[in-house]
C-alpha positions in Angstrom: -1.3 5.5 15.4 -4.8 5.8 16.4 -5.3 8.8 14.8 -4.1 7.4 11.6 -6.4 4.1 11.9 -9.4 7.0 13.1 -8.2 8.9 9.5 -8.7 5.8 7.7 -12.0 5.0 8.8 -13.3 7.9 8.2 -12.1 8.1 4.6 -13.6 4.8 4.0 -16.7 4.9 5.5 -17.9 9.0 5.9 -15.9 10.8 3.5 -17.9 9.4 0.2 -20.8 11.4 1.8 -20.5 14.2 3.6 -16.5 15.6 2.5 -15.9 17.5 -0.3 -14.1 15.1 -2.4 -11.1 17.7 -3.3 -10.0 16.8 0.0 -9.3 13.1 -1.3 -6.9 14.1 -4.1 -4.5 15.1 -1.6 -4.4 11.6 0.4 -3.8 8.9 -2.4 -2.8 6.2 -0.4 -6.2 6.3 1.5 -8.0 6.7 -1.8 -6.4 3.6 -3.0 -7.7 1.8 0.4 -11.2 3.2 -0.1 -11.3 1.9 -3.7 -9.6 -1.5 -2.5 -11.9 -1.9 -0.1 -15.4 -1.0 -2.4 -14.1 -4.0 -4.9 -13.6 -6.2 -2.4 -17.0 -5.7 -1.2 -18.4 -5.5 -4.2 -16.8 -9.0 -5.2 -18.0 -11.0 -2.4 -21.5 -10.2 -3.1 -22.9 -13.8 -2.8 -25.3 -13.7 -6.1 -24.5 -10.7 -7.8 -27.2 -9.0 -10.0 -26.5 -7.1 -13.2 -26.5 -3.6 -11.3 -23.7 -5.3 -9.0 -21.8 -6.3 -11.8 -21.9 -3.1 -13.6 -20.7 -1.1 -10.5 -17.6 -3.4 -10.0 -16.9 -2.9 -13.6 -17.4 0.8 -13.3 -15.3 1.1 -10.3 -12.6 -0.7 -11.2 -12.2 1.4 -14.6 -12.5 4.7 -12.5 -10.0 3.3 -9.6 -7.5 2.6 -12.5 -7.8 5.6 -14.4 -8.4 8.1 -11.8 -6.1 6.7 -8.9 -3.5 4.6 -10.2 -2.7 6.0 -13.5 -2.7 9.3 -12.3 -0.2 7.8 -9.9 2.0 6.5 -12.3 2.0 9.3 -14.3 3.7 11.4 -12.0 5.9 8.8 -10.2 7.6 6.9 -13.6 10.0 9.9 -14.1 10.8 9.8 -10.5 10.9 6.4 -9.7 11.0 4.0 -13.0 10.0 1.0 -11.0 7.6 1.9 -8.7 5.6 3.8 -11.8 6.1 0.4 -13.8 4.8 -1.2 -10.7 1.8 0.9 -10.8 1.1 0.4 -14.5 1.0 -3.3 -14.2 -1.6 -3.1 -11.4 -3.6 -0.7 -13.4 -3.5 -3.1 -16.5 -4.4 -6.1 -14.1 -7.5 -4.2 -12.8 -8.7 -3.2 -15.9 -7.8 -6.9 -17.5 -10.0 -7.6 -14.9 -13.0 -5.2 -15.9 -12.4 -6.2 -19.3 -13.1 -10.0 -18.7 -16.5 -9.1 -16.7 -17.9 -6.4 -18.9 -17.2 -9.3 -22.0 -18.8 -11.7 -19.8 -21.9 -9.6 -18.6 -22.8 -8.5 -22.6 -22.2 -12.2 -23.7 -24.8 -13.2 -20.8 -27.1 -11.5 -23.2 -25.6 -11.8 -26.3 -23.8 -15.5 -26.5 -22.5 -14.1 -30.1 -21.3 -11.0 -28.5 -17.4 -12.0 -29.4 -18.2 -13.1 -32.7 -19.6 -9.5 -32.9 -16.6 -7.7 -31.1 -14.4 -9.2 -33.9 -16.8 -7.9 -36.6 -17.8 -11.5 -37.8 -21.2 -11.2 -36.7 -24.2 -8.5 -36.1 -26.1 -7.9 -33.3 -29.0 -5.7 -32.7 -28.3 -3.6 -29.5 -30.7 -1.1 -27.4 -29.8 2.1 -25.9 -29.8 -0.4 -22.9 -26.5 -1.5 -23.8 -24.6 1.7 -24.2 -23.5 1.8 -20.0 -22.0 -1.9 -21.0 -20.6 -1.0 -24.5 -18.8 1.9 -23.0 -17.3 0.8 -20.0 -15.7 -2.0 -21.8 -14.5 0.2 -24.3 -13.1 2.1 -21.6 -11.5 -0.8 -20.0 -10.2 -2.0 -23.1 -8.5 1.5 -23.8 -7.1 1.4 -20.1 -5.6 -2.3 -20.9 -3.9 -1.0 -24.0 -2.7 2.6 -22.0 -1.2 0.8 -19.1 0.6 -1.8 -20.8 2.7 1.0 -22.2 2.8 -0.3 -25.9 2.6 -4.2 -25.5 1.7 -5.1 -29.1 -1.0 -7.9 -27.7 -2.8 -5.1 -25.9 -2.7 -2.8 -29.2 -4.3 -5.2 -31.3 -7.4 -4.5 -29.2 -7.8 -0.8 -30.5 -10.2 -1.6 -33.0 -12.5 -3.2 -30.6 -12.6 0.4 -28.9 -13.6 1.9 -31.8 -16.5 -0.5 -33.1 -17.9 -0.3 -29.0 -17.7 3.5 -29.2 -19.4 3.8 -32.6 -21.9 1.3 -31.9 -22.8 3.4 -28.6 -22.7 7.0 -30.6 -25.3 5.5 -33.1 -27.6 4.1 -29.9 -27.8 7.6 -28.9 -25.2 10.2 -29.5 -25.9 12.1 -26.4 -25.4 9.4 -23.8 -23.6 10.8 -21.2 -23.5 14.2 -21.6 -20.4 14.0 -24.1 -19.0 11.2 -22.6 -19.1 8.8 -25.5 -17.5 11.3 -27.8 -15.0 12.4 -25.4 -13.7 8.8 -25.0 -13.5 8.8 -28.9 -11.3 11.7 -28.7 -8.6 9.3 -26.7 -9.0 6.6 -29.2 -8.8 8.8 -32.0 -5.2 10.0 -30.6 -4.3 6.6 -30.2 -5.0 5.7 -33.5 -1.3 5.1 -36.1 -3.1 5.7 -39.4 -4.1 9.4 -38.4 -1.5 12.4 -38.1 -1.5 15.9 -39.0 -4.7 18.2 -39.7 -6.6 14.7 -40.5 -5.9 13.6 -37.1 -6.6 17.5 -35.8 -9.5 17.7 -37.8 -11.1 14.5 -36.5 -10.2 15.0 -33.2 -11.9 18.7 -33.5 -14.7 16.9 -34.6 -15.5 14.7 -31.2 -14.1 17.5 -29.3 -16.9 19.9 -30.7 -19.7 17.4 -29.9 -18.2 16.7 -26.4 -18.4 20.3 -25.4 -21.9 20.8 -27.2 -23.5 17.6 -25.4 -21.9 18.4 -21.6 -22.9 22.2 -22.4 -19.2 23.1 -21.6 -19.6 21.6 -18.1 -17.0 18.5 -18.4 -13.0 19.6 -18.3 -12.2 16.5 -19.8 -12.6 17.4 -23.4 -10.5 20.2 -22.8 -7.7 18.3 -20.9 -7.7 15.4 -23.5 -7.8 18.2 -26.6 -4.6 19.8 -24.6 -2.1 16.2 -24.1 -3.0 14.9 -27.5 -3.7 18.0 -29.9 -1.8 21.3 -28.4 1.3 19.4 -27.0 2.0 17.0 -30.1 1.3 20.1 -32.3 3.7 22.2 -30.4 1.5 24.7 -29.3 2.3 26.0 -26.0 0.1 28.6 -25.6 -3.0 27.0 -26.9 -1.7 24.1 -24.5 -1.3 26.3 -21.4 -5.0 28.2 -22.3 -6.8 25.2 -22.2 -5.4 23.5 -18.9 -6.1 27.4 -17.3 -9.3 27.0 -18.5 -9.8 23.7 -16.5 -8.2 25.1 -13.7 -10.8 28.5 -13.9 -13.9 26.1 -14.0 -16.5 25.7 -11.3 -16.5 22.6 -9.6 -20.6 22.1 -8.8 -20.8 19.9 -5.7 -22.6 16.4 -5.9 -22.7 17.2 -9.6 -21.9 14.4 -12.1 -19.0 15.9 -13.4 -17.7 16.9 -9.6 -15.2 13.9 -9.2 -13.7 13.8 -13.1 -13.6 17.6 -12.9 -11.6 17.7 -9.4 -9.4 14.9 -10.8 -9.0 16.8 -14.3 -8.0 20.1 -12.2 -5.4 18.2 -10.4 -3.7 16.7 -13.5 -4.1 20.1 -15.3 -2.2 21.8 -12.6 0.7 19.1 -12.6 0.9 19.3 -16.6 1.2 23.1 -15.9 4.1 22.5 -13.5 6.1 20.4 -16.0 5.3 22.5 -19.1 8.7 23.0 -19.9 9.5 19.5 -20.3 7.0 19.5 -23.5 7.8 22.1 -25.4 10.9 22.9 -27.3 10.4 26.9 -27.0 
């Protein structure tokens, strides 16, 4: 028991700065404890400034996608009830991040919610991209974790409005992050299918790869899941995932953690490839 407590303290207070993050992926419960504690600490700041609020929103969205949703995606086939509980937890966290992001943007632009509904115009600047992006991510997380809830699906146009506005302000922001997000959004659109869907995703994929200098594994993973899988292109699906697995992870780079998560997911997807393809 003493060793277990020591391990928890080690992860919570020391690991983020000096231990390879790859080790964390094999300890999902400890990672969850780390994020829960980090969120609690951020929420307990007496008079949070803008950067504190931004960090809390970002942390919640990263926790939702990178930890809870990843666990739930794998658990749902083995333990349906536990998997649903995970999605429900993620949905709550995404919803909290969404409301906080809306409040933060409304502080600067009182008419923001009307703008979001396309009922008014606002002149944003590059400083707003961070908040526009993370709000779009929070909306996306809420939609995905709801598993088809119509009350969440009606927010899809908000995601497009937020990301399109951010791209217009600076398409290079985040080294392809905005275009990678647009890939995910595009595959959620009910009005696109077939070659039109593929062509649209191809456009954002090429931009994401270009702006990230092919260093971000995310676009390749997203393309495999959103295009090759539904189009039943097994070889291309496996090629993309193997490409992700072979990518070098540069320690302490901006892509380190996201690429490690992508590699972990790619390995899992390859292990269940037979479930996705008819031949």
